[in-house]
VEXROMAR-182623 format. One line per 2 residues: for each residue x, y, z of C-alpha. Coordinates in pm, 1 decimal. Each point is the difference from the previous one (the first is absolute). Layout:
<martors>
X:Y:Z  ...
</martors>
This chain:
<martors>
3450.7:201.7:-3834.6  237.5:277.9:104.7
352.6:57.4:-141.2  167.3:-106.2:323.3
-157.0:-346.2:-16.4  104.4:-42.7:-367.1
360.1:91.8:87.2  -0.9:-249.6:287.3
-124.7:-276.0:-233.3  275.1:82.2:-253.7
254.7:10.1:280.6  -124.7:-339.8:125.2
45.7:-149.4:-347.8  350.9:148.5:-29.9
94.3:-128.2:345.5  -128.6:-350.1:-80.6
188.1:-3.1:-332.1  318.1:122.7:168.2
-9.6:-273.0:264.1  -75.4:-269.9:-258.2
280.1:123.3:-228.7  245.8:-6.1:289.9
-106.2:-349.9:110.2  -18.4:-168.8:-340.8
201.1:193.0:-260.0  268.0:205.6:172.9
343.0:-173.0:-48.5  -186.7:-306.0:-129.7
21.6:0.7:-379.2  -159.2:-341.3:-50.5
-303.2:2.0:-220.0  -302.1:-225.4:-12.4
-377.5:-4.5:15.5  2.9:-147.6:353.5
182.1:304.8:140.2  -243.7:235.0:-171.5
-298.8:-194.6:142.4  140.4:3.8:352.9
81.3:370.7:-29.3  -353.5:71.7:-118.8
-151.6:-188.1:294.2  224.4:186.5:243.1
-97.6:330.6:-161.5  -372.0:-81.7:36.9
47.6:-81.2:370.0  205.2:314.1:73.9
-217.0:234.9:-204.1  -315.5:-137.7:166.7
160.9:49.9:341.0  87.6:363.1:-76.9
-352.6:60.8:-135.8  -134.5:-138.6:326.2
202.9:261.5:188.3  -99.6:284.5:-234.4
-369.3:-106.8:-4.6  -97.2:202.8:-309.2
-356.6:132.0:7.6  -236.5:184.0:-229.9
-329.6:182.9:61.0  -334.1:-91.2:-163.1
-319.0:207.8:10.6  -336.3:-171.0:48.3
-301.5:208.9:-97.4  -339.8:-59.2:161.5
-336.1:174.4:34.4  -102.6:101.0:353.4
-375.8:39.4:37.7  -168.3:199.8:277.3
-215.8:-197.9:244.0  -377.8:-7.5:-3.9
-119.0:-125.4:339.3  -362.3:-114.6:22.9
-82.0:34.8:371.0  -334.4:-158.5:93.2
-190.1:53.3:325.4  -82.3:-353.2:122.5
-205.5:107.6:303.1  -355.0:-92.7:93.1
-140.5:338.7:-105.7  88.0:-79.4:-364.2
-203.4:-321.6:-15.2  -314.9:152.4:-152.0
193.2:173.3:-279.9  195.4:-320.4:-62.2
-320.5:-203.1:-30.4  -110.5:230.2:-281.3
321.3:-85.4:-185.7  124.4:360.5:-4.7
343.1:-68.2:151.2  67.6:-312.5:-207.9
-96.1:183.4:-318.5  235.5:292.6:74.9
290.1:-235.3:76.2  -67.3:-195.5:-318.8
-0.7:317.7:-211.5  335.6:107.8:145.3
174.1:-336.9:-27.1  -110.8:-67.3:-357.9
61.0:343.2:-152.2  291.2:-28.6:-245.4
91.0:368.1:21.1  46.2:-25.1:376.4
191.7:-327.8:-25.5  236.5:153.1:-258.0
63.8:303.0:217.8  -10.0:-141.1:358.2
107.9:-294.0:212.0  -334.2:-86.6:162.0
-14.9:-122.9:362.7  -307.2:-84.1:207.1
-36.2:12.7:379.9  -291.5:-33.9:241.5
-23.5:161.5:340.0  -209.9:15.3:312.6
195.4:55.0:317.1  321.2:-105.5:-180.0
125.7:-11.2:-359.0  -3.1:-340.5:-172.4
148.4:-106.0:-334.1  -296.3:-197.9:-128.4
-249.1:-13.0:-285.6  -269.7:-166.1:215.6
-265.9:231.7:142.3  -241.1:-116.5:271.9
-113.6:331.2:154.3  9.3:-143.9:351.7
253.3:239.1:159.2  -148.6:164.4:310.8
219.3:312.9:-14.9  134.2:236.1:-266.9
332.3:184.2:22.5  50.1:191.6:-324.5
300.5:197.8:126.9  187.1:-317.8:93.7
-65.0:-153.7:-343.0  119.0:310.9:-186.6
309.1:28.9:221.7  89.7:-364.3:-65.2
-34.6:46.6:-377.2  211.0:316.3:19.2
276.6:-195.9:176.3  -15.3:-292.0:-245.4
30.7:221.4:-310.3  201.1:283.3:154.3
257.5:16.1:-281.4  -242.4:-15.9:-293.9
-267.3:226.3:-140.2  -335.9:-151.1:99.3
-369.8:65.7:-49.3  -240.3:-152.0:254.9
-357.0:-76.9:-106.7  -182.0:-13.3:335.2
-332.2:-187.7:-11.7  -180.1:86.3:325.8
-301.2:164.5:159.6  234.7:223.8:199.8
-135.0:-105.9:340.7  299.8:-59.0:228.2
-33.1:-158.1:345.8  366.2:-20.7:109.1
318.8:201.6:-24.4  86.3:357.1:-90.4
-236.4:207.0:-211.8  88.1:-77.6:-361.9
-102.1:341.2:-134.6  324.6:132.8:154.5
218.8:-279.3:-143.0  321.3:138.6:-151.9
175.1:-252.1:-227.6  334.7:30.2:-175.0
15.5:211.6:-314.7  -12.5:-316.2:-216.4
-347.3:-109.7:115.1  -337.2:133.5:-116.9
-338.7:-135.6:111.6  -300.6:-34.0:-233.0
-300.5:-93.8:218.1  -299.9:-172.9:-156.3
-291.8:65.6:237.1  -195.7:-323.8:41.6
-340.4:23.0:167.3  -284.4:243.0:40.0
130.9:358.1:27.9  -345.7:145.4:83.6
-18.0:163.7:342.4  -303.4:-131.6:190.4
-152.8:122.0:324.2  166.5:-194.7:277.8
14.6:-14.1:378.7  298.7:-180.7:149.9
174.9:-67.0:328.0  360.0:116.6:-42.3
259.2:-57.8:268.8  -104.5:-180.5:318.1
236.0:52.1:291.4  1.9:-172.4:335.6
255.3:-144.3:239.7  107.7:-355.5:-60.5
-28.0:-72.2:373.5  -237.8:128.5:265.9
5.4:-63.7:372.8  -281.1:-159.7:193.5
-250.0:241.4:160.9  149.1:291.9:-197.6
-127.8:193.8:-299.2  168.6:-10.3:-338.9
-34.8:249.8:-287.7  -149.8:-62.9:-342.7
46.6:252.5:-280.3  -136.3:-29.8:-353.8
-18.6:226.9:-303.2  -318.9:4.1:-208.6
47.2:130.3:-355.3  -266.8:110.6:-248.1
34.6:39.6:-375.9  -303.6:160.4:-162.2
-183.2:321.8:-81.4  -320.2:-35.3:205.0
2.5:58.2:379.6  -61.4:-320.5:197.6
-82.9:-87.7:361.0  90.1:-351.3:114.7
52.1:-197.4:321.3  335.9:-143.8:102.5
-8.3:-300.0:231.1  277.7:-146.6:213.6
-37.9:-359.2:119.1  211.1:-198.2:245.2
-22.2:-377.5:-50.6  -328.7:50.8:-187.3
-158.5:223.2:265.8  -69.7:362.3:-90.0
186.4:223.3:244.4  -4.9:336.6:-178.2
-210.6:174.6:-264.3  37.4:343.7:-160.9
-189.8:190.5:-269.7  224.7:188.0:-244.0
-71.0:256.6:-273.6  230.0:23.9:-302.7
7.4:233.3:-302.0  225.4:76.9:-296.4
207.3:246.8:202.8  -21.8:-186.8:332.8
63.2:-347.2:-138.1  168.7:-175.0:294.3
-71.5:-59.2:365.8  222.1:-140.4:274.0
-182.5:-219.5:249.2  162.7:-32.7:342.4
-123.8:-190.4:302.5  113.2:-204.6:302.3
-109.6:-360.5:54.1  7.9:-209.9:316.2
231.2:-302.8:30.4  -227.6:-217.1:214.2
157.5:-344.6:-34.5  323.3:-164.0:-116.5
42.1:-125.9:-357.0  5.2:108.1:-363.3
-278.2:247.9:-69.4  -129.6:82.9:-346.9
-58.7:372.4:-63.3  -209.4:84.3:-306.9
-84.1:345.1:-136.8  -281.8:15.0:-256.6
-162.1:291.7:-181.1  -341.2:-22.6:-165.0
16.7:-53.9:-375.5  -127.3:251.3:-252.0
-293.0:-89.8:-219.2  126.2:-213.7:-293.0
360.3:30.3:122.5  237.3:-179.2:-240.4
260.0:-109.3:255.1  -148.0:-113.4:335.7
320.5:-182.0:102.0  171.8:317.8:123.4
-292.2:96.5:228.2  133.0:-233.7:268.0
340.7:-29.9:160.0  97.3:-237.5:277.3
293.0:-34.6:233.5  66.8:-182.2:324.5
129.2:82.2:345.5  147.5:-244.3:247.4
-111.7:69.4:356.6  262.3:-104.5:254.9
14.5:25.1:377.6  369.6:74.3:55.8
270.8:241.8:-106.0  380.3:-36.3:-0.1
178.4:282.5:181.4  348.9:69.9:-141.5
227.9:243.8:181.8  295.5:152.0:-185.3
264.5:110.7:249.1  274.0:235.0:-116.9
231.8:256.2:156.8  64.9:172.3:-337.4
-204.2:148.2:-284.8  26.2:-189.9:-328.1
-218.8:-44.4:-314.1  8.1:-377.9:57.4
-241.4:45.2:291.5  -266.5:166.8:-213.1
37.9:-256.9:-279.8  -34.6:-291.2:244.4
-302.3:159.6:167.3  -171.5:38.5:-338.7
84.3:-357.7:-101.0  -122.2:-154.6:326.0
-321.0:204.2:12.3  -84.7:-87.5:-362.1
-180.9:-288.4:171.1  -283.0:143.6:213.2
49.9:-282.7:249.8  315.0:172.1:124.7
53.3:332.3:173.2  345.0:156.5:41.0
123.6:225.0:281.3  335.5:179.3:-22.6
167.4:57.1:336.1  328.7:84.1:170.5
189.5:-271.0:194.0  -111.4:143.5:337.0
-340.7:-170.6:-22.5  -184.8:-83.7:319.9
-31.4:-373.7:83.2  -378.7:9.5:-50.3
49.7:144.1:-351.5  243.0:-278.4:-88.3
-245.7:-261.2:124.9  -262.2:126.3:-249.7
228.9:-77.9:-295.7  -51.0:-319.4:-200.6
315.1:63.8:-206.7  296.9:226.9:69.9
200.3:154.8:-284.0  335.5:119.2:134.3
167.2:253.0:-228.7  380.2:31.3:46.7
9.9:-87.3:373.5  240.5:167.8:242.7
43.9:3.0:376.9  -326.7:185.4:53.5
-179.3:-321.6:-110.0  102.7:-186.3:316.8
-348.8:-10.9:153.2  -143.1:-112.7:-336.5
230.9:-302.2:-17.6  -75.4:-84.9:362.8
-370.3:-7.4:-89.2  72.0:-219.6:-306.5
193.2:-249.1:213.8  -290.1:-25.7:248.8
-295.3:2.6:-239.4  140.5:-186.9:-302.5
-176.2:245.6:-233.6  90.4:-26.9:-369.4
225.4:279.2:-119.8  167.6:132.9:-314.9
339.2:168.9:33.1  140.5:232.3:-267.5
371.5:74.7:40.4  185.6:275.2:-180.7
276.0:253.1:28.1  -137.4:140.7:330.9
-35.4:-338.0:175.7  193.1:-53.3:324.7
134.1:-350.7:-58.3  180.6:-21.1:333.9
-334.3:43.5:175.8  -196.3:-219.6:-242.9
241.8:-293.4:34.3  -53.6:9.6:378.0
-375.9:67.7:-3.4  -99.7:-315.8:-189.7
134.2:-354.9:-34.4  -100.0:-94.6:-354.0
300.1:140.7:-190.9  318.4:206.9:28.6
146.7:244.5:-249.7  358.1:121.3:17.0
-27.2:343.8:-159.0  306.6:122.0:-191.3
-136.6:353.8:-15.2  7.5:-2.1:-381.6
-326.2:63.8:-187.9  -84.0:-135.4:-344.9
-282.2:-1.6:-258.0  -159.0:-347.2:13.3
-219.9:-140.7:-277.9  -257.9:-271.0:83.0
4.1:-351.6:-147.8  -310.3:-211.4:60.0
39.1:-343.0:160.5  -232.2:-220.6:-205.8
19.2:-282.3:257.8  -151.1:211.8:278.8
-311.9:-173.3:125.3  -141.1:158.1:317.3
-252.6:197.8:-204.2  -63.3:51.8:-369.8
223.3:234.9:-204.7  -176.2:-81.9:-328.0
-53.5:362.2:-116.3  287.8:173.6:181.0
278.8:62.7:-251.2  309.0:207.7:90.3
200.3:-12.5:-325.3  -28.8:373.6:-71.8
-15.7:125.0:357.6  244.7:273.9:105.3
267.9:-74.4:262.2  -36.5:46.0:375.1
264.1:165.2:215.3  149.2:-238.2:255.3
308.4:-83.2:204.8  264.8:-258.5:-82.1
106.7:-254.5:258.1  -9.2:-360.7:120.9
-346.8:-139.6:73.0  -69.8:-306.9:213.8
-338.0:-155.8:83.0  -66.9:-192.6:321.2
-353.1:-118.5:-83.9  -181.8:-166.8:-290.0
-18.0:239.9:-292.1  -125.2:23.1:-357.6
133.1:254.8:-247.4  -248.4:204.4:-202.9
253.3:212.9:-193.2  374.8:-24.2:-50.2
246.7:285.6:-48.3  155.2:111.3:-327.3
284.4:250.6:32.8  177.2:154.1:-301.7
-132.2:-271.6:-231.0  104.9:-289.3:225.9
-272.3:-220.4:152.2  87.7:-95.0:358.3
-121.5:-282.3:220.9  -94.6:260.4:260.8
-361.6:86.5:80.4  -146.7:343.2:-59.9
-342.9:-99.1:130.1  -48.6:-299.7:226.0
-262.3:-158.0:226.0  86.2:-171.8:328.1
-219.3:-298.2:85.9  37.7:-96.8:367.2
-276.6:-200.7:167.3  -149.5:277.3:218.5
68.9:323.0:-185.4  11.1:123.8:-357.5
214.9:280.9:-126.1  137.3:142.0:-326.7
307.7:212.4:-67.6  81.6:228.0:-292.8
368.2:100.6:-14.6  -44.0:324.9:-192.9
-187.2:330.7:-1.1  -186.9:190.9:-277.1
-264.3:-266.0:-56.2  -228.7:287.9:-108.2
183.3:-15.4:-333.5  -129.4:-354.7:-53.0
-359.3:112.9:43.2  58.2:288.8:-241.7
160.6:-237.7:-255.1  -302.2:-230.7:25.5
-219.2:292.7:-101.2  231.8:79.9:-292.2
-13.6:-362.8:-118.5  -372.6:-71.3:46.0
-174.6:335.4:39.3  -101.7:-97.1:356.9
154.3:-111.1:332.1  -176.5:-336.4:13.5
295.9:-240.8:-32.3  203.4:169.4:272.0
-299.1:48.6:230.9  -103.2:-365.0:-42.9
350.5:-115.1:96.8  1.3:216.4:314.8
-353.2:-124.2:74.8  110.9:-363.9:-16.2
291.7:80.2:228.5  -235.5:164.4:253.1
-233.2:-299.8:-15.6  292.8:-232.9:68.3
129.3:208.1:292.2  -344.4:36.6:158.0
-50.7:-375.6:17.9  215.1:-142.8:279.2
-180.3:-332.2:10.7  157.5:-323.2:-121.4
90.0:18.7:-364.0  -229.4:-178.5:-244.9
136.0:-234.9:-264.1  -278.8:104.9:-238.3
-52.4:372.0:-59.3  -259.1:149.7:-234.8
-12.2:348.9:-150.1  -312.7:144.8:-162.2
-228.9:300.8:-7.1  -345.3:-57.0:151.8
-161.4:214.2:-272.9  63.4:-1.9:-376.3
-152.3:264.2:-228.0  -41.5:-259.3:-275.3
110.9:-353.6:-81.7  294.7:119.2:-211.2
183.6:112.2:314.1  -86.9:-306.6:208.8
292.6:-220.4:101.5  113.9:-158.3:325.2
358.2:-94.4:87.0  140.7:-234.6:263.5
334.6:-110.7:142.7  72.3:-344.1:144.5
302.3:-80.9:218.6  142.4:-335.4:101.4
60.6:-99.7:364.0  323.1:202.6:12.4
-191.5:304.7:-132.9  168.3:0.9:-340.2
-222.7:79.7:-298.0  -97.1:-323.2:-179.2
-35.9:41.9:-380.1  -99.0:-365.0:-50.3
-323.5:-4.1:199.3  -347.3:-50.3:-149.5
-252.7:261.2:109.9  -366.4:-0.3:-97.3
-281.7:244.0:67.7  -359.9:-101.2:63.1
-231.9:287.7:-93.7  -366.4:25.0:93.6
-232.9:277.0:-116.7  -235.5:130.1:267.6
-240.7:157.4:-251.5  -1.2:-235.9:-297.1
82.7:-344.9:137.6  325.5:-6.8:-199.3
248.5:-269.2:111.9  343.9:-64.3:-149.3
343.4:-133.8:85.4  291.7:190.4:-157.1
376.5:-66.9:20.7  240.4:276.2:104.3
284.7:63.6:-245.8  359.4:60.6:114.0
124.4:351.7:-81.7  346.8:66.4:139.8
-18.9:-23.5:378.3  -380.2:-22.8:28.9
-300.0:-188.4:-138.2  -290.1:174.7:-172.9
-346.5:-80.9:-132.0  -173.8:202.2:-270.4
-368.7:69.9:63.9  -68.5:226.0:-297.5
-274.0:-230.6:-134.2  -220.7:25.1:310.5
-329.1:185.5:-5.1  -77.4:286.9:235.1
-97.2:-112.4:348.1  130.9:-106.2:339.0
215.7:-310.7:39.7  146.6:-214.0:275.7
326.3:-179.5:-69.8  235.7:-247.3:163.2
360.0:-60.6:-106.9  125.4:-351.1:76.8
353.9:-142.3:-15.5  -3.9:-352.5:-144.0
130.8:-273.7:236.1  19.2:252.4:286.7
-252.6:84.2:269.6  19.9:368.4:-90.9
-280.9:222.0:-125.0  -95.1:368.4:5.9
-340.2:150.6:-68.6  -135.7:340.0:-88.0
-271.0:196.8:-176.0  4.1:249.7:-286.5
-248.5:190.7:-209.9  6.8:85.1:-372.1
-198.5:310.3:-89.4  -221.4:12.9:-307.9
167.0:288.0:-179.0  83.4:16.4:-369.1
168.8:332.8:-84.6  -51.8:-65.9:-372.5
-377.8:42.6:43.7  18.7:340.4:164.1
-2.6:197.8:-325.8  -230.8:-53.3:-293.6
112.2:253.1:-263.0  337.9:11.1:-175.0
224.7:288.1:111.0  50.4:183.8:-329.5
134.9:316.6:165.9  294.4:-162.1:178.8
97.2:-204.8:-304.6  -4.9:314.5:-212.1
236.2:172.1:246.4  227.3:-305.2:-10.6
13.6:15.8:-381.4  79.6:371.8:1.6
266.0:-39.3:269.2  182.5:-272.6:-199.5
-36.7:166.6:-342.4  -251.7:-262.2:-109.3
-363.7:15.8:-111.4  -327.0:-144.5:131.9
-243.1:-209.5:-206.0  -332.8:-176.4:30.1
-48.2:-360.2:-125.7  -178.4:125.9:-313.0
310.5:207.4:-86.1  251.8:-286.9:7.7
42.0:21.5:-378.4  96.8:365.4:36.2
247.4:-91.9:274.7  162.1:-265.8:-220.6
29.5:250.7:-285.4  154.4:260.1:232.9
256.4:-243.8:138.3  83.6:-121.0:-351.0
83.8:348.2:-127.0  143.2:197.6:292.6
368.1:84.0:-56.9  91.8:-71.6:362.1
-36.8:-373.8:-59.7  204.9:-69.4:-311.0
229.5:-305.8:-9.2  366.6:98.8:17.0
280.2:-173.2:-189.3  296.5:-60.2:227.9
336.6:-164.0:-44.3  198.2:-220.0:232.5
378.0:-33.2:-25.5  143.2:-346.2:50.2
371.8:-56.1:55.0  86.9:-333.3:-164.4
332.6:-186.8:2.5  151.8:-48.8:-346.8
72.9:-365.1:77.1  -159.1:-188.2:287.8
260.2:-89.3:265.4  -116.0:-362.8:-7.1
88.4:-24.7:-369.9  345.1:146.1:69.5
60.1:-244.1:285.9  -110.6:-283.4:-226.6
241.3:111.2:-278.1  287.4:24.4:249.3
-67.2:-344.9:139.9  -51.2:-158.5:-343.9
310.2:164.3:-152.9  229.7:-99.8:288.7
-143.4:-352.3:15.4  40.8:-48.4:-376.5
355.8:135.5:10.2  92.1:-232.5:287.5
-150.0:-302.8:-177.9  185.1:74.1:-328.2
329.4:53.2:178.3  -50.4:-319.6:200.5
-90.6:-198.7:-312.1  308.0:120.2:-183.8
232.5:-52.9:294.7  79.7:368.5:44.1
-60.0:-0.2:377.1
</martors>
């Protein structure tokens, strides 16, 4: 307690005594025990009141021992199952968790991971993908402020994410890999990447490219076969050696009929090859007989045009042409969708064509838009431009229901540049995004879709949408979320038929069952999304006779069914709305591909680089005792004694309030009893 507080307490006592002396003893020379009692009660009340104002405090120090963290990170993927069956992993975990030296020195935590990190002690080894970098990054974030050692139990075979050998953690994290599995390098032939287009067009050719990799010391000569729906369509003999250990196969196949076509590349196995699973790789191509032609019309150069072209053409079903507004009528008639970028008076013939044809179109307005012309050229909306520009942030409208926005998040998107003014709509409209200006969310649309009976159109009131595509790449490492959103918009605009009350969204081909899910949206008779409907899916396997009925689960503004338990094969499905005569059907295919079976040997080299990069050390299962001894003695991981200062009130304010109330009440009662009031 500091000197100032002591002086204030003394001063409070003096002040209370002075007031009591003046009230009870000054000019009143009568004596008696009653006066002394009343004066004492008054002093207690006043002194407690002054102490309440002073609030005297003192500081206490709490001492505690802070231990570094020992994180046991276990690979729970399918490739670890054989090692787990031998009891190797369980034995290592048991040695770590029961060692008294480690428990005295560390706070021990255990996590499992496949595609994602999980805080669990249960290990099933059923994960179909391994992302070591993601698991290490998550642990680094969890224990960012503490010194941590990570014991990584894995075979080092990663199927997803960034290469973990280049992982750079914070300075407080070191990784100690324990290599589980056979580290012997066997002779192996494998099919690496297999590239093909997702869509092909009827009566055209589509490319197939595959990489064949050889690991071994003896030259080999093997045949690579390409089959299309089980029929051999291409065969090539390849020769591989130690120095020439890879070959890229490239060919063109014919798209003869419509549907989902299975493309399989297979290389002959070596004699006594340990891992035959990676000698085959399969993908699928959907053959279609139509293509959507999108024309971007602009009178200016802007990076938005290139970003939109890339996003639209990410789906091979669409082709984009960039043109000036002075298009010939026959060129306009070839367009299935028009994208009008910052229209001005030179767009007059384009809007005349839109009025006659009813073609779906997407308008992007910005700082170069001629609003006087645009207000006259179309009848759906008017905008009274003030001439003032502003940075506009997007806010997603979660009640939007024309098409699914399930994976399109705009929380961290940069602002667009747009004009301020009064906006009025003359047709039915649904808002996709609202505006947020200078931290204030407005009930004004940034992105909206007009829904008249005969024509569909969308309007974005801001330029620099290229920044959104770039931000998507920064967030996810790819452009998929943004491109999918633009793709759904194009699909909506290209369909000018009567709107369906039941819409389904799914991919016709899934690489494996883990990625298989189908979503749907159901609207009531006024075309408002209905979250209270009951949707079921009837699934029928075309290859295995599988039949099942599954409910769709509500997730935000859409329904979804999880199909991750299905086996590889082709399936028909029908989604039905209960108590409504509404149903939609489709077909999808799940490929038989397990990335965890593509590698047989543990990757000792990469794990060793990871250990060196993070200032750790690599071990084999037989050396776990050495690892425990090393961790128990290294100076970097010593518990540290720390102190915590606590500021504590000398007397709790509730006690002081109680003393004041009790003293005043007692004084009043005594005075009343003795007739002094």
